VOGU-3710 file (C-alpha; in Angstrom, 3 decimals, decimal comma):
1> mrelillrha> 0,000/0,000/0,000  1,197/3,476/-0,868  -1,668/5,581/0,472  -4,122/5,185/3,302  -7,143/7,472/3,270  -9,036/7,909/6,515  -12,575/9,255/6,243  -14,609/10,014/9,327  -18,345/9,559/8,821  -20,315/12,735/8,200
11> haepalpgqs> -22,480/14,400/10,862  -25,185/12,095/12,219  -28,491/12,735/13,932  -28,535/12,245/17,709  -29,979/8,923/18,798  -33,717/8,926/19,357  -35,050/7,395/22,574  -34,521/3,655/22,323  -32,372/3,935/19,177  -28,893/2,440/19,254
21> dfdrplaphg> -25,830/4,464/18,371  -25,183/1,964/15,579  -28,459/2,897/13,832  -28,067/6,700/13,801  -28,601/8,156/10,281  -26,814/11,106/8,716  -28,280/14,533/9,434  -29,203/16,620/6,365  -26,017/18,675/6,718  -24,120/15,397/7,180
31> qaeaeaagrw> -25,360/14,314/3,760  -23,931/17,558/2,354  -20,624/16,913/4,171  -20,405/13,412/2,694  -21,090/14,702/-0,812  -18,422/17,408/-0,346  -15,922/14,773/0,824  -16,668/12,729/-2,295  -16,094/15,747/-4,524  -12,797/16,537/-2,763
41> ikdqrlipdr> -11,579/12,934/-3,086  -12,494/12,934/-6,785  -10,942/16,373/-7,434  -7,691/15,267/-5,759  -7,671/12,072/-7,845  -7,623/9,952/-4,693  -10,046/7,271/-5,844  -9,377/4,248/-3,620  -8,785/0,741/-4,891  -10,727/-0,654/-1,936
51> vlcsparrtr> -12,894/0,732/0,860  -13,265/-0,806/4,300  -16,322/0,644/6,030  -17,827/0,312/9,472  -21,280/-1,262/9,206  -22,890/1,512/11,293  -25,702/3,267/9,424  -23,997/6,698/9,371  -20,808/5,272/7,854  -22,706/3,304/5,207
61> etleavlatt> -24,700/6,428/4,282  -21,470/8,457/4,114  -19,925/5,808/1,864  -22,921/5,798/-0,461  -22,767/9,585/-0,872  -18,996/9,528/-1,490  -19,134/6,687/-4,016  -22,048/8,325/-5,853  -19,566/11,107/-6,663  -16,285/9,216/-7,063
71> gyveqrleqa> -17,659/6,127/-8,780  -18,033/2,700/-7,259  -15,004/0,687/-6,174  -14,495/-2,507/-4,231  -16,017/-2,105/-0,786  -16,295/-4,270/2,299  -18,149/-3,783/5,544  -15,820/-4,500/8,466  -17,444/-4,943/11,882  -14,057/-4,431/13,541
81> iyeatagtli> -13,999/-0,741/12,496  -16,962/0,129/14,738  -15,486/1,264/18,079  -11,990/0,222/16,869  -8,754/1,230/18,517  -5,824/2,544/16,500  -4,159/-0,870/16,900  -7,149/-2,677/15,411  -7,216/-0,248/12,492  -3,486/-0,703/11,812
91> gladahrdvd> -4,095/-4,448/11,682  -6,910/-3,987/9,153  -4,787/-1,685/6,992  -1,876/-4,122/7,108  -4,162/-6,983/6,065  -5,011/-5,026/2,879  -1,478/-4,118/1,767  -2,223/-5,690/-1,601  -3,908/-2,471/-2,809  -2,131/0,789/-3,638
101> rllllghnpg> -4,785/3,035/-2,093  -7,013/1,926/0,776  -9,810/4,015/2,301  -10,938/3,325/5,868  -14,318/4,859/6,718  -15,057/4,895/10,403  -15,313/6,716/13,701  -13,432/8,756/16,253  -11,489/8,483/18,410  -10,012/5,503/16,539
111> leqlaallhs> -9,408/7,275/13,224  -7,782/10,381/14,666  -5,605/8,262/16,937  -4,625/6,098/13,960  -3,620/9,183/11,964  -1,459/10,425/14,842  0,080/7,006/15,469  1,034/6,390/11,843  2,344/9,918/11,349  4,022/10,805/14,650
121> gstsdyrgmp> 4,312/7,434/16,355  2,044/8,368/19,292  -1,716/8,328/19,803  -1,425/11,133/22,364  -0,445/13,613/19,631  -3,782/13,715/17,815  -5,521/17,000/17,016  -8,983/15,826/16,041  -10,875/14,891/12,909  -14,177/16,705/12,363
131> tgsvvvltfa> -17,110/14,813/10,887  -16,704/14,295/7,155  -12,966/14,973/7,277  -10,333/13,194/5,209  -6,733/12,382/6,149  -4,340/11,055/3,507  -1,257/9,207/4,719  1,533/8,177/2,378  3,911/5,275/2,949  7,200/4,396/1,278
141> edgpiepgaa> 6,798/1,896/-1,554  6,446/-1,493/0,174  7,246/0,230/3,486  5,863/-1,079/6,765  2,521/0,003/8,159  3,679/0,851/11,648  3,839/3,800/14,053  5,678/6,770/12,580  6,002/5,234/9,099  3,620/7,560/7,219
151> slsafwwp> 3,775/11,135/6,055  0,681/13,296/6,172  0,023/14,359/2,591  -3,431/15,933/3,025  -5,986/16,878/5,661  -9,352/18,209/4,492  -12,645/18,879/6,207  -15,969/20,314/4,990
//
């Protein structure tokens, strides 16, 4: 893998009484954030080879809006992304090293901690990822996916 794209789901509605966090849909402005993220990814020519997406409703709705703009690519729902730690996410990324550009679509704090860990080597150095934001990390050709091994090549938010 040469590039890892991290996309935090767009803004979701608060949970209704009795509704699980897992089932929260995108808010109307979250839909607009997701569409903007898709346009940015397309404009930057960062179309992924594969997408790994949390199965939570808000992440699936974000993915659908992004792919409607970028075009459809290989995608897989990965239960492990929901409530994942940075370590779990590194393991998922490493398991998909066979693609040049992988997009992980998930949640905080896992995504922002992953970005910090891969870039600076520490999860305590994260600065936050707003909803709908995109982080692009670049690795050396055939380089390891490990703490401190990536350079931050882009950070965008709606």
